[in-house]
C-alpha positions as CSV (number, residue, x, y, z in Angstrom):
1,X,-66.2,23.6,-4.7
2,X,-62.8,25.1,-6.3
3,X,-61.4,21.2,-6.1
4,X,-64.8,19.9,-7.5
5,X,-64.8,22.6,-10.3
6,X,-61.4,21.8,-11.4
7,X,-61.7,18.1,-11.5
8,X,-64.8,18.9,-13.6
9,X,-63.3,21.4,-15.9
10,X,-59.7,19.5,-16.0
11,X,-57.8,20.1,-19.3
12,X,-59.9,23.2,-20.3
13,X,-60.2,25.9,-17.3
14,X,-58.2,26.0,-13.8
15,X,-59.9,28.0,-11.1
16,X,-57.6,30.3,-9.0
17,X,-59.7,31.9,-6.8
18,X,-63.4,33.3,-6.2
19,X,-64.1,36.7,-7.2
20,X,-67.7,37.4,-5.8
21,X,-71.2,36.2,-5.7
22,X,-74.2,37.5,-7.4
23,X,-77.8,36.5,-7.4
24,X,-77.5,34.2,-10.2
25,X,-74.1,32.8,-10.1
26,X,-70.7,32.7,-8.6
27,X,-67.6,34.3,-10.3
28,X,-64.2,32.9,-10.3
29,X,-60.9,34.0,-12.0
30,X,-59.8,31.1,-14.1
31,X,-57.0,30.5,-16.5
32,X,-58.0,29.5,-19.9
33,X,-55.4,26.9,-20.5
34,X,-56.0,26.5,-24.3
35,X,-55.5,30.3,-24.9
36,X,-53.3,30.9,-22.0
37,X,-55.5,33.8,-20.7
38,X,-57.3,34.9,-17.7
39,X,-61.3,34.8,-17.7
40,X,-63.9,35.0,-15.5
41,X,-65.7,31.8,-14.9
42,X,-69.3,32.1,-13.6
43,X,-71.1,29.2,-12.3
44,X,-74.8,28.9,-12.1
45,X,-76.2,28.4,-8.4
46,X,-76.9,25.0,-7.8
47,X,-80.7,25.6,-7.2
48,X,-81.1,27.5,-10.5
49,X,-79.2,25.0,-12.6
50,X,-81.5,22.3,-11.1
51,X,-84.5,24.5,-12.4
52,X,-83.3,25.4,-15.8
53,X,-81.5,22.6,-17.0
54,X,-78.4,22.3,-19.0
55,X,-79.7,21.5,-22.6
56,X,-82.5,24.5,-22.3
57,X,-79.7,26.8,-20.9
58,X,-77.2,26.2,-23.3
59,X,-79.4,26.4,-26.2
60,X,-80.9,29.9,-25.1
61,X,-77.4,31.4,-24.0
62,X,-76.1,30.5,-27.6
63,X,-78.3,33.8,-28.8
64,X,-76.1,36.3,-27.0
65,X,-72.8,34.8,-28.4
66,X,-73.2,37.2,-31.5
67,X,-73.4,40.3,-29.8
68,X,-70.6,42.3,-30.9
69,X,-70.2,45.8,-29.5
70,X,-67.2,48.0,-27.7
71,X,-69.4,48.2,-24.8
72,X,-70.7,44.7,-24.2
73,X,-68.3,42.1,-22.6
74,X,-68.3,39.2,-25.0
75,X,-69.4,35.4,-24.2
76,X,-66.3,33.5,-24.6
77,X,-67.6,30.1,-23.8
78,X,-70.6,28.1,-21.9
79,X,-71.1,24.4,-20.9
80,X,-72.0,21.7,-18.4
81,X,-69.5,19.8,-16.2
82,X,-70.4,17.7,-13.3
83,X,-73.9,19.1,-12.9
84,X,-72.4,22.6,-13.2
85,X,-73.8,25.0,-15.5
86,X,-71.3,27.8,-16.5
87,X,-70.4,30.5,-18.9
88,X,-67.2,32.4,-19.7
89,X,-66.4,36.2,-20.2
90,X,-63.3,37.9,-20.3
91,X,-61.6,39.1,-17.0
92,X,-61.7,42.9,-16.6
93,X,-59.3,44.4,-14.5
94,X,-61.0,47.1,-13.2
95,X,-64.2,47.9,-11.2
96,X,-67.8,47.8,-11.3
97,X,-70.0,51.1,-11.4
98,X,-71.4,49.5,-8.2
99,X,-67.9,49.6,-6.9
100,X,-67.4,53.2,-8.0
101,X,-70.6,54.3,-6.6
102,X,-69.8,52.9,-3.1
103,X,-66.7,54.6,-3.1
104,X,-67.8,58.2,-4.5
105,X,-71.7,58.1,-3.9
106,X,-72.7,59.8,-6.9
107,X,-70.9,61.4,-10.4
108,X,-70.4,64.6,-12.2
109,X,-73.2,65.1,-14.6
110,X,-70.9,65.1,-17.6
111,X,-69.5,61.7,-16.4
112,X,-72.7,60.3,-15.4
113,X,-74.3,61.3,-18.9
114,X,-71.4,59.7,-20.7
115,X,-71.8,56.5,-19.0
116,X,-75.2,56.2,-19.8
117,X,-74.9,57.0,-23.4
118,X,-72.5,54.7,-24.0
119,X,-74.5,51.9,-21.9
120,X,-77.5,53.0,-24.1
121,X,-75.5,52.3,-27.2
122,X,-74.7,48.9,-26.1
123,X,-78.3,48.0,-25.4
124,X,-79.5,49.4,-28.6
125,X,-77.1,47.0,-30.3
126,X,-78.5,44.3,-28.4
127,X,-82.1,45.0,-28.9
128,X,-81.6,45.3,-32.7
129,X,-80.6,41.5,-32.5
130,X,-83.9,40.8,-30.5
131,X,-81.8,40.1,-27.2
132,X,-83.1,42.1,-23.7
133,X,-80.8,42.2,-21.0
134,X,-83.2,42.3,-18.1
135,X,-80.8,43.2,-15.4
136,X,-79.3,46.3,-15.8
137,X,-77.8,47.5,-12.8
138,X,-74.5,49.0,-11.6
139,X,-73.2,45.4,-10.6
140,X,-73.7,44.5,-14.2
141,X,-71.5,47.4,-15.7
142,X,-68.0,47.0,-15.7
143,X,-65.6,49.8,-16.0
144,X,-62.3,49.3,-18.1
145,X,-60.2,52.5,-18.3
146,X,-63.3,54.6,-17.6
147,X,-65.1,52.8,-20.4
148,X,-68.2,50.9,-19.4
149,X,-68.9,47.3,-20.4
150,X,-72.2,45.7,-20.0
151,X,-71.8,42.0,-18.7
152,X,-74.0,39.1,-18.4
153,X,-75.8,39.9,-21.4
154,X,-78.7,37.9,-21.9
155,X,-78.1,35.4,-18.8
156,X,-81.4,36.6,-17.2
157,X,-83.1,35.9,-20.7
158,X,-81.3,32.3,-20.8
159,X,-82.4,31.5,-17.5
160,X,-86.1,32.9,-17.4
161,X,-86.5,31.2,-20.9
162,X,-84.9,27.9,-19.8
163,X,-86.5,27.8,-16.7
164,X,-90.2,28.8,-17.7
165,X,-92.8,28.9,-14.9
166,X,-90.6,26.8,-12.6
167,X,-88.6,30.0,-11.5
168,X,-92.1,31.5,-10.0
169,X,-92.6,28.4,-7.9
170,X,-89.0,28.3,-6.6
171,X,-89.1,32.0,-5.8
172,X,-86.4,32.9,-7.6
173,X,-86.7,36.0,-9.7
174,X,-84.8,37.8,-12.6
175,X,-83.7,41.1,-12.1
176,X,-82.9,43.3,-9.3
177,X,-85.7,45.3,-7.4
178,X,-84.1,48.8,-7.3
179,X,-83.8,48.7,-11.2
180,X,-86.5,46.3,-12.0
181,X,-89.1,47.6,-14.5
182,X,-93.0,47.4,-13.4
183,X,-93.6,44.8,-15.9
184,X,-90.8,42.6,-14.7
185,X,-92.0,43.3,-11.3
186,X,-95.4,41.9,-12.1
187,X,-94.0,38.8,-13.4
188,X,-94.2,39.3,-17.1
189,X,-91.9,37.1,-19.1
190,X,-92.5,38.7,-22.3
191,X,-90.8,42.0,-21.6
192,X,-89.5,44.1,-24.7
193,X,-86.5,46.6,-24.6
194,X,-88.5,49.0,-22.7
195,X,-87.6,47.1,-19.6
196,X,-83.8,47.9,-20.1
197,X,-84.7,51.4,-21.0
198,X,-86.3,51.7,-17.8
199,X,-83.5,49.9,-15.6
200,X,-80.8,52.5,-17.2
201,X,-83.0,55.4,-16.3
202,X,-82.7,54.0,-12.6
203,X,-79.2,53.5,-13.0
204,X,-78.7,57.2,-14.4
205,X,-80.7,58.8,-11.5
206,X,-78.5,56.9,-9.0
207,X,-75.6,58.2,-10.8
208,X,-76.6,61.7,-10.2
209,X,-78.2,61.5,-6.9
210,X,-76.5,59.1,-5.1
211,X,-79.6,56.8,-4.6
212,X,-81.8,54.6,-6.8
213,X,-85.2,56.4,-7.5
214,X,-87.2,54.0,-5.1
215,X,-86.0,52.7,-1.7
216,X,-87.4,50.4,0.9
217,X,-86.8,48.2,3.6
218,X,-87.5,45.1,1.9
219,X,-87.7,43.9,-2.0
220,X,-91.5,43.7,-1.7
221,X,-91.2,47.5,-0.5
222,X,-89.2,48.5,-3.3
223,X,-91.3,46.8,-6.1
224,X,-94.4,48.1,-4.7
């Protein structure tokens, strides 16, 4: 896969190694050849890319490129190459809030409230621009020198808007069950900023108690 990606992105990016895999994309550490810098290059899952379509995804993702806030990880680039749909963000040498919670289980009140407040400020900035994140969760909050950076801003929006009703037909859904608002869980595509506020509340709950507010053996049980 890396060889094929490098061939498709030749002259623009050079993939070094895989960093991880999420529900929507695989993340690679890459070199931005033009700017001589390390970046996180995220490639949409093939089944998702097939449903979404390149033109629609790239058109929708443009709405997130204008978000500029100290607690939002910016979008550097996006594109399509050899059927791959990809987007590029800064490479942050740190850990995610998911990593920290996995290690420490729960955080002190002051630290948890500070992190939640800074994430809330990032969300407020995006909401004023008409952008709803739709997938706020610990794995999408990067920690750089203790400061939270919300990543993948608007990616769920771009995917859901570009894919339309076909996402439901394929069984793909946007959001993560433990942090998903009731309106998202019911399949409502026209969600508003309240869905992010709900998700952030779930994240804060977990930071304070060590567990998400709702649990269950399956995704369906959590949503119920």
